[in-house]
C-alpha positions as CSV (number, residue, x, y, z in Angstrom):
1,M,-24.3,3.1,20.3
2,K,-23.5,-0.8,20.8
3,G,-20.4,-1.4,22.7
4,P,-18.0,-2.2,24.0
5,Y,-16.6,-3.8,21.2
6,D,-13.2,-6.6,21.4
7,L,-11.8,-4.2,18.6
8,I,-12.2,-0.4,16.9
9,V,-10.4,-0.6,13.4
10,A,-10.0,3.0,12.9
11,G,-9.8,3.4,8.9
12,G,-11.3,1.3,6.1
13,G,-8.8,1.0,3.6
14,P,-7.3,-2.3,2.2
15,A,-5.3,-2.4,6.0
16,G,-8.5,-1.7,8.1
17,L,-10.9,-3.8,5.7
18,A,-8.4,-6.6,6.0
19,T,-7.9,-6.3,10.0
20,A,-11.6,-6.6,10.2
21,L,-12.2,-9.7,8.3
22,H,-9.7,-11.4,9.8
23,A,-10.9,-10.5,13.4
24,A,-14.8,-11.2,12.6
25,R,-13.7,-14.7,11.3
26,A,-11.7,-15.1,14.4
27,G,-15.1,-14.5,16.6
28,L,-14.0,-10.9,17.5
29,D,-16.8,-8.2,18.0
30,V,-15.3,-5.7,15.9
31,V,-16.0,-2.4,14.6
32,V,-14.9,-0.2,11.5
33,A,-14.4,3.8,11.9
34,E,-14.7,4.9,8.3
35,P,-15.6,8.4,7.5
36,R,-15.1,8.2,3.1
37,R,-18.0,6.6,1.3
38,A,-17.0,2.8,-0.3
39,P,-15.6,2.4,-2.6
40,V,-12.2,4.6,-1.4
41,D,-9.8,5.5,-4.1
42,K,-6.0,6.4,-3.8
43,A,-3.3,7.2,-5.4
44,C,-1.3,3.8,-6.0
45,G,0.5,1.9,-8.8
46,E,-2.7,-1.0,-8.3
47,G,-0.2,-3.7,-9.3
48,L,-1.0,-6.6,-6.3
49,M,1.7,-8.5,-6.0
50,P,1.7,-12.5,-6.0
51,G,1.6,-12.5,-2.3
52,A,-1.2,-10.2,-2.0
53,V,-3.2,-12.1,-4.5
54,R,-2.3,-15.1,-2.7
55,A,-3.5,-13.4,0.7
56,L,-6.7,-12.2,-1.0
57,R,-7.4,-15.9,-1.6
58,A,-6.8,-17.0,1.1
59,L,-9.3,-14.9,3.0
60,G,-11.8,-16.3,0.1
61,L,-11.6,-13.3,-2.2
62,E,-11.2,-12.9,-6.0
63,V,-10.7,-8.7,-6.8
64,P,-11.7,-8.1,-11.0
65,G,-8.3,-7.3,-12.8
66,R,-5.5,-8.3,-15.5
67,P,-2.8,-10.9,-14.7
68,I,0.9,-9.4,-14.4
69,G,3.4,-11.6,-15.3
70,G,6.6,-9.7,-13.7
71,I,8.5,-6.8,-13.9
72,R,10.2,-5.0,-16.1
73,Y,12.7,-1.8,-15.9
74,V,13.2,0.6,-18.9
75,Q,15.6,3.5,-19.1
76,G,16.0,4.9,-22.6
77,P,17.0,1.6,-24.8
78,L,17.7,-0.4,-22.1
79,R,15.6,-2.9,-20.6
80,A,15.7,-5.4,-17.5
81,E,13.1,-7.8,-16.7
82,A,12.1,-10.5,-14.4
83,S,9.2,-13.0,-14.5
84,F,7.4,-14.0,-11.1
85,R,7.6,-17.5,-10.0
86,Q,5.5,-18.3,-7.6
87,G,2.1,-17.2,-9.5
88,F,0.8,-14.4,-11.6
89,G,0.7,-10.7,-9.7
90,L,-2.8,-8.6,-10.4
91,G,-3.4,-5.2,-12.1
92,A,-6.6,-4.4,-10.4
93,R,-8.3,-0.9,-10.0
94,R,-8.2,0.4,-6.2
95,T,-11.5,0.9,-6.0
96,E,-12.2,-2.6,-7.3
97,L,-9.6,-3.6,-4.1
98,H,-11.5,-1.7,-1.8
99,A,-15.3,-2.8,-2.9
100,V,-14.5,-6.7,-2.6
101,L,-12.9,-6.0,0.7
102,H,-15.8,-3.8,1.8
103,R,-18.7,-6.4,0.9
104,A,-16.8,-9.1,2.7
105,V,-16.7,-7.2,5.6
106,L,-20.2,-6.2,5.9
107,D,-21.4,-9.7,4.4
108,E,-19.6,-10.8,8.3
109,G,-22.0,-8.3,9.7
110,V,-19.0,-5.9,11.0
111,P,-20.5,-2.4,10.8
112,V,-18.7,0.3,8.9
113,L,-19.4,3.7,10.3
114,P,-19.0,6.7,9.0
115,L,-16.8,7.9,11.9
116,R,-13.4,9.8,11.8
117,V,-10.9,8.5,14.6
118,G,-8.8,11.6,15.7
119,E,-8.2,11.5,19.2
120,V,-7.7,8.1,21.4
121,R,-8.3,7.8,24.8
122,Q,-6.8,4.6,26.7
123,N,-6.2,3.1,30.2
124,A,-5.3,-0.5,31.5
125,T,-8.6,-2.3,30.4
126,G,-9.6,-0.7,26.9
127,V,-9.7,2.7,24.6
128,T,-12.6,4.9,24.0
129,V,-13.0,7.6,20.7
130,P,-13.9,10.7,22.1
131,G,-16.7,12.2,20.3
132,T,-18.0,8.7,19.2
133,G,-19.2,6.5,21.8
134,L,-17.1,3.9,20.7
135,R,-15.3,1.8,23.5
136,A,-13.4,-1.7,22.9
137,G,-10.7,-3.6,24.5
138,W,-8.5,-2.9,21.8
139,L,-8.2,-0.2,18.6
140,V,-6.4,-1.1,15.5
141,A,-5.0,2.5,14.0
142,A,-5.3,1.7,10.2
143,D,-5.7,5.4,8.8
144,G,-2.8,5.5,6.3
145,L,0.0,7.5,5.6
146,H,-0.6,10.5,7.7
147,S,-2.1,8.9,10.7
148,S,-4.2,11.3,13.1
149,V,-3.8,8.1,15.5
150,R,0.1,8.0,15.4
151,R,0.1,11.5,15.7
152,C,-2.3,11.7,18.3
153,L,-0.2,9.4,20.5
154,D,2.9,11.2,19.5
155,L,4.6,8.6,17.4
156,D,5.6,10.5,14.3
157,V,9.2,10.3,13.8
158,A,10.7,12.9,11.1
159,S,12.5,11.9,8.2
160,S,15.6,13.6,6.9
161,T,15.5,12.3,3.7
162,T,13.8,14.2,0.8
163,P,10.3,13.6,0.2
164,R,8.8,12.1,-1.9
165,Y,5.0,12.2,-4.1
166,G,2.9,9.9,-6.0
167,L,0.4,11.1,-8.9
168,R,-1.7,8.6,-10.6
169,R,-3.8,9.0,-13.8
170,H,-5.6,6.6,-16.1
171,Y,-5.1,6.2,-19.6
172,A,-7.5,4.0,-22.1
173,V,-5.1,2.4,-24.1
174,A,-4.4,-0.9,-24.4
175,P,-1.3,-2.3,-22.7
176,W,1.1,-3.1,-24.4
177,S,3.1,-5.6,-21.9
178,S,1.5,-8.3,-19.6
179,Y,4.1,-6.7,-16.9
180,V,4.6,-3.6,-14.8
181,E,6.7,-1.5,-16.2
182,V,9.3,1.1,-14.3
183,H,10.1,3.7,-16.3
184,W,13.4,5.3,-14.9
185,G,13.8,9.3,-15.7
186,P,16.3,11.9,-14.5
187,F,13.6,13.0,-11.9
188,G,11.9,10.1,-11.0
189,E,10.0,6.7,-12.2
190,A,7.0,6.2,-14.0
191,Y,4.8,2.9,-13.2
192,V,2.4,1.3,-16.2
193,T,0.4,-1.1,-14.9
194,P,-1.9,-3.4,-17.2
195,L,-5.6,-2.8,-15.4
196,G,-7.7,-3.8,-18.1
197,P,-8.1,-4.8,-21.9
198,A,-7.9,-1.3,-22.8
199,L,-6.7,0.6,-19.6
200,V,-3.5,1.5,-18.1
201,G,-2.6,3.1,-14.7
202,V,0.3,5.2,-14.5
203,A,1.9,6.2,-11.2
204,L,4.6,8.7,-10.9
205,L,7.1,9.0,-7.8
206,T,9.1,11.8,-7.7
207,A,10.6,14.5,-5.1
208,R,10.2,16.8,-8.1
209,R,7.1,19.3,-7.4
210,A,5.4,20.2,-10.4
211,P,2.2,19.2,-12.9
212,Y,1.4,15.8,-13.7
213,D,1.7,16.7,-17.4
214,V,5.5,18.3,-16.6
215,Q,6.2,15.1,-14.7
216,L,5.1,12.3,-18.0
217,A,7.3,14.6,-20.6
218,A,10.3,13.6,-18.6
219,F,9.6,10.2,-19.8
220,P,9.2,10.7,-23.6
221,E,8.9,7.2,-24.9
222,L,6.5,6.7,-22.4
223,A,4.4,9.8,-23.1
224,G,4.2,9.2,-26.9
225,R,2.3,6.3,-26.2
226,L,-0.4,8.1,-24.2
227,P,-2.3,10.7,-25.6
228,E,-4.3,13.7,-23.3
229,S,-7.2,12.8,-25.3
230,A,-6.8,8.8,-23.5
231,A,-6.7,10.3,-20.1
232,V,-9.8,9.0,-18.2
233,T,-9.1,9.9,-15.1
234,A,-8.5,13.1,-13.1
235,V,-4.6,13.1,-11.2
236,R,-4.4,12.0,-7.7
237,G,-1.5,12.5,-5.5
238,A,0.1,10.8,-2.3
239,G,2.5,12.0,0.0
240,P,5.1,12.6,1.6
241,L,5.4,8.8,1.2
242,R,8.1,8.2,3.8
243,R,6.5,7.7,7.3
244,R,8.1,6.5,10.6
245,S,6.3,5.4,13.7
246,R,8.4,4.8,17.0
247,K,6.4,1.9,17.8
248,R,3.7,-0.8,16.3
249,C,2.1,-1.5,19.6
250,H,1.5,1.2,22.0
251,G,-0.5,0.3,24.8
252,R,-4.1,-0.9,23.5
253,V,-3.4,1.0,20.3
254,L,-1.8,-1.4,17.3
255,F,-0.9,0.6,14.0
256,V,-1.4,-1.3,10.5
257,G,-0.6,-0.8,7.0
258,D,0.8,2.5,6.2
259,A,0.2,3.9,9.6
260,A,2.8,1.6,11.0
261,G,4.9,3.2,9.0
262,Y,6.1,3.5,5.1
263,V,9.2,3.7,3.4
264,D,8.4,4.5,0.0
265,A,6.1,3.1,-3.1
266,L,9.2,2.2,-5.2
267,T,8.7,-1.6,-5.0
268,G,5.3,-1.8,-4.9
269,E,4.7,-3.9,-1.7
270,G,1.9,-1.5,0.4
271,V,-0.9,-4.1,-0.4
272,S,1.0,-7.0,0.0
273,L,2.4,-5.9,3.4
274,A,-0.8,-4.6,4.8
275,L,-2.3,-7.8,4.3
276,A,0.4,-9.9,6.0
277,G,0.1,-7.3,8.9
278,A,-3.5,-7.7,9.1
279,E,-2.8,-11.1,9.8
280,A,-0.2,-11.1,12.0
281,L,-1.8,-8.2,14.5
282,I,-5.5,-10.4,14.3
283,R,-3.4,-13.8,15.5
284,N,-1.8,-12.1,18.3
285,I,-4.7,-10.4,19.9
286,R,-6.7,-13.8,19.6
287,R,-3.5,-16.0,21.5
288,G,-3.4,-12.7,23.8
289,T,0.4,-12.1,22.8
290,P,-0.2,-8.4,21.5
291,R,3.0,-7.4,22.1
292,R,4.4,-10.2,19.7
293,Y,2.8,-8.2,17.1
294,E,5.9,-5.6,17.0
295,D,8.5,-8.5,16.4
296,D,5.9,-9.8,13.9
297,W,5.5,-6.5,12.0
298,N,9.4,-6.2,12.2
299,R,9.8,-9.8,10.7
300,V,7.2,-9.6,8.0
301,T,8.4,-6.5,6.6
302,R,12.2,-6.8,7.1
303,R,13.3,-7.5,3.5
304,H,10.9,-5.5,2.1
305,R,12.3,-2.3,4.3
306,L,15.8,-3.2,3.9
307,L,15.7,-3.5,-0.5
308,T,13.2,-0.6,-0.8
309,E,15.6,1.4,1.6
310,L,18.4,0.5,-0.3
311,L,16.8,1.1,-3.9
312,V,15.3,4.7,-2.8
313,R,19.1,5.9,-1.0
314,T,20.8,4.8,-4.6
315,R,17.8,6.7,-6.4
316,Q,18.8,9.7,-4.9
317,R,22.4,9.6,-5.2
318,P,23.0,11.9,-8.5
319,A,26.3,9.3,-9.6
320,L,24.5,6.2,-8.8
321,A,20.9,6.4,-9.8
322,P,21.6,6.5,-13.7
323,L,23.7,3.1,-13.0
324,I,20.2,1.0,-11.1
325,V,19.0,0.3,-14.6
326,P,22.2,-0.7,-16.4
327,A,23.0,-2.4,-13.4
328,A,19.6,-4.8,-13.8
329,T,20.3,-5.8,-17.3
330,R,24.3,-6.9,-16.8
331,L,23.1,-9.1,-13.5
332,P,19.8,-10.4,-14.5
333,R,19.8,-13.2,-12.2
334,L,20.4,-11.1,-9.3
335,F,17.5,-8.6,-10.5
336,A,15.4,-11.5,-10.8
337,A,16.2,-12.8,-7.2
338,A,15.4,-9.3,-6.1
339,V,12.3,-9.0,-7.6
340,N,11.2,-12.4,-6.4
341,A,11.8,-11.9,-2.9
342,L,10.1,-8.8,-2.9
343,A,6.8,-11.1,-4.8
């Protein structure tokens, strides 16, 4: 097997592929290890915020999808909505996003090998992946929420909060809004993302352990729009969502995307943060300042982490959770400012 490389990317999701693309265009010799066949699907809300759309276009990439004009919160008769001020978001199937990134990486000549990275060994000069023959100066762990690399290096931090999970399904119905709708129910939230002229994705975020149909029934108005006969995909799940890592840079191993740490999907910024993190990581490797990546990651994600943490903690307090949407309706400027700060 060819090597040593400048960089091994463990994980071929959006974070890993964006990292590989930035690396290749920076002149680095990079390889991606990803055991799953492309395109890779994942349970996510599939709404790309305007920042993610801009980051993809900066890479010269256009992902097919449906424009998103803003965010709308729904709770019973209450509605609070905010339009994006700096461009549109995009409702895009996860498989479409992955296919575009995957093709761009292959077009740059980057090999994507069907290998799983479960263990890494490193010294002062490089990293090896036992059982694969891969060697490189650096390894980027982009292997998701349940990162094997993070666990191997004993960087996991236990969470004391109630675990939350995501469930997603698609329905062949025409979108009734150009906004992502967030329906607030007694046990969690339902995200409705317009994906095409006759397709919406519905992602449920909840701490309740129950089948998808039972969870959806907690949103009677929404469930009435989504007959079982219109379901066109199986239910796909993910979680627990909250993941913390002791650090983003450990010797010659750096973490990006969900593997670097994740608060919750409530504010829908996962892809945006992955793309921003990938750019910051490669910029620091190219400049010879990999230790600065930790500071850059903290800076890039700070606003998202603080606002998401505040919203999730409020959501988990029974006395405060029912007040979130009423507050958003009474304070529309504050709601719009929060939406656009994240977007």
